[in-house]
C-alpha positions in Angstrom: 79.3 -24.3 28.3 82.9 -25.1 27.1 81.5 -27.9 24.9 79.0 -25.7 23.2 81.5 -22.8 22.5 84.2 -25.3 21.3 81.5 -27.0 19.1 80.3 -23.8 17.5 84.0 -22.8 16.7 84.9 -26.2 15.3 81.6 -26.5 13.3 82.2 -23.2 11.7 85.6 -24.2 10.5 84.8 -27.8 9.5 81.6 -26.9 7.7 83.7 -25.1 5.2 86.4 -27.7 5.0 84.2 -30.9 5.0 81.0 -29.7 3.5 79.1 -32.2 5.6 76.0 -33.8 4.3 73.9 -35.0 7.3 70.7 -37.0 7.2 68.5 -38.3 10.0 70.0 -36.0 12.6 66.6 -35.6 14.2 66.8 -39.2 15.4 69.5 -38.1 17.9 68.5 -34.5 18.4 64.9 -35.5 19.4 65.8 -38.6 21.3 64.0 -38.6 24.7 66.1 -39.7 27.7 69.6 -41.2 27.7 70.8 -43.0 24.7 73.8 -44.6 23.3 75.1 -43.3 19.9 76.9 -46.0 18.0 78.9 -45.6 14.7 81.6 -47.2 12.6 85.1 -45.8 13.2 87.8 -45.3 10.6 89.5 -42.1 11.7 90.0 -39.9 14.7 88.1 -37.2 12.8 84.9 -39.3 13.2 84.6 -37.8 16.7 84.4 -34.3 15.3 82.0 -35.4 12.6 79.5 -36.7 15.1 79.9 -33.6 17.3 79.1 -31.1 14.6 76.3 -33.4 13.2 74.0 -33.0 16.2 73.0 -30.2 18.6 73.0 -32.7 21.6 76.0 -32.7 23.9 77.8 -35.9 23.3 80.1 -37.8 25.8 82.7 -39.9 24.0 84.2 -43.1 25.3 87.8 -43.2 24.1 90.7 -45.6 24.3 92.9 -44.7 27.3 95.9 -44.4 25.1 94.5 -41.1 23.7 94.5 -39.5 27.2 98.3 -40.0 27.9 99.2 -36.6 26.4 98.4 -33.9 29.1 97.0 -31.5 26.6 94.8 -34.0 24.8 93.7 -35.4 28.1 92.6 -31.9 29.2 91.0 -31.1 25.9 89.1 -34.4 25.6 87.8 -34.2 29.2 86.7 -30.6 28.8 84.7 -31.8 25.7 83.0 -34.5 27.8 85.1 -37.5 26.7 86.5 -40.0 29.1 88.9 -43.1 28.8 88.3 -46.7 28.8 90.9 -49.4 29.2 90.2 -51.9 26.3 92.3 -54.6 27.8 90.3 -55.0 31.0 86.7 -54.8 32.0 86.9 -51.1 32.9 84.3 -50.8 35.7 84.9 -47.1 36.1 84.3 -46.3 32.5 81.1 -48.5 32.4 79.8 -46.7 35.6 80.6 -43.3 34.0 78.6 -44.3 30.9 75.7 -45.6 32.9 75.7 -42.3 34.9 75.4 -40.2 31.8 72.5 -42.4 30.5 70.7 -42.2 33.8 70.9 -38.3 33.6 69.3 -38.5 30.1 72.5 -37.8 28.3 74.1 -39.2 25.1 77.1 -41.5 25.3 79.0 -42.3 22.1 80.6 -45.7 21.7 82.4 -47.0 18.7 81.5 -50.7 19.0 84.3 -51.9 16.7 86.7 -51.1 19.6 89.3 -49.6 17.3 89.7 -47.8 14.0 89.3 -49.6 10.8 92.4 -48.8 8.6 90.7 -49.7 5.3 87.3 -48.3 6.2 85.5 -51.6 6.2 83.2 -52.3 9.2 84.7 -54.7 11.7 82.8 -57.1 14.1 81.2 -55.2 17.0 82.3 -55.9 20.6 79.5 -56.6 23.1 80.2 -53.8 25.6 77.7 -51.3 24.1 75.0 -53.9 23.9 75.6 -55.0 27.5 75.3 -51.3 28.8 72.3 -50.6 26.7 70.4 -53.7 28.0 71.6 -53.0 31.6 70.1 -49.5 31.5 67.3 -50.2 29.0 68.6 -47.3 27.0 67.9 -46.7 23.4 70.6 -47.1 20.8 70.9 -44.7 17.9 72.9 -45.9 14.9 75.1 -43.7 12.7 77.3 -44.4 9.7 80.1 -42.0 8.8 81.7 -42.1 5.4 85.1 -43.7 6.0 88.1 -41.3 5.5 85.7 -38.6 4.5 88.3 -35.9 5.1 89.7 -36.9 1.7 86.5 -36.1 -0.1 83.3 -34.9 1.7 81.8 -35.7 5.1 78.7 -37.8 5.0 76.9 -38.7 8.2 73.7 -40.7 8.4 71.7 -41.4 11.5 69.0 -44.1 11.9 66.0 -44.4 14.1 66.5 -45.2 17.8 66.4 -48.9 18.7 64.9 -50.2 21.9 67.2 -53.2 22.3 65.6 -54.6 25.5 62.3 -54.8 23.6 63.8 -56.3 20.5 65.8 -59.1 22.0 63.0 -60.3 24.3 63.3 -62.8 27.1 66.3 -65.2 26.8 69.4 -66.0 28.7 71.7 -63.0 29.4 74.6 -64.1 27.2 72.2 -64.8 24.4 70.5 -61.4 24.8 73.9 -59.6 24.6 74.9 -61.5 21.5 71.6 -60.9 19.8 71.6 -57.2 20.7 75.2 -56.8 19.3 74.0 -58.4 16.1 71.1 -56.0 15.9 73.4 -53.0 16.5 75.8 -54.2 13.7 72.9 -54.7 11.3 71.5 -51.2 12.0 74.8 -49.5 11.1 75.4 -51.9 8.1 72.0 -50.9 6.7 72.9 -47.2 6.9 76.3 -48.1 5.2 74.6 -49.9 2.4 72.0 -47.1 1.9 74.8 -44.5 1.8 76.7 -46.6 -0.7 73.7 -46.7 -2.9 73.1 -43.0 -2.6 76.7 -42.2 -3.4 77.2 -45.0 -5.9 80.1 -46.5 -3.8 81.2 -50.1 -3.8 79.1 -52.1 -1.3 80.7 -52.6 2.0 82.6 -49.3 2.2 
């Protein structure tokens, strides 16, 4: 309930400030069962951009450092976010993500693992692919215009990907590597299409 009220208030404000242009939101809005929403990550405002772009309740995985401030910790947890320690194999965070997926909910993971200061996409870490394969969960890619708060918010969603079906039968490590590559390609495709649409330099 708190999430929906907070989202409605935030959306009302940010729709005026950011004038968001959203395409493909139906891919996440109508996704059946649990799914992992992946996206590029250049700024903390990306979290709010995704939250207002879909009517689904999102559960964000955030770096543990963000939760050190008591108020931020309370706010993020109230909005369904939870921390992950990027320096270790955070079993608790992984289990929390899997629990959300098993309940048919949407978990949001930024596979780059950190924000890209210049907006260019960084290599994806393998954690999201590992969880998706483990749960046989669909993955919905999204691309957010980097540092959009300086211009206009543009968020594009792509079709859900059944990673387990796409990678087929191969050794576990190779499956995760292949799934990670497929995830990167799906977001990069959205990036390139957005660049063509907005006449931006390729790769941004």
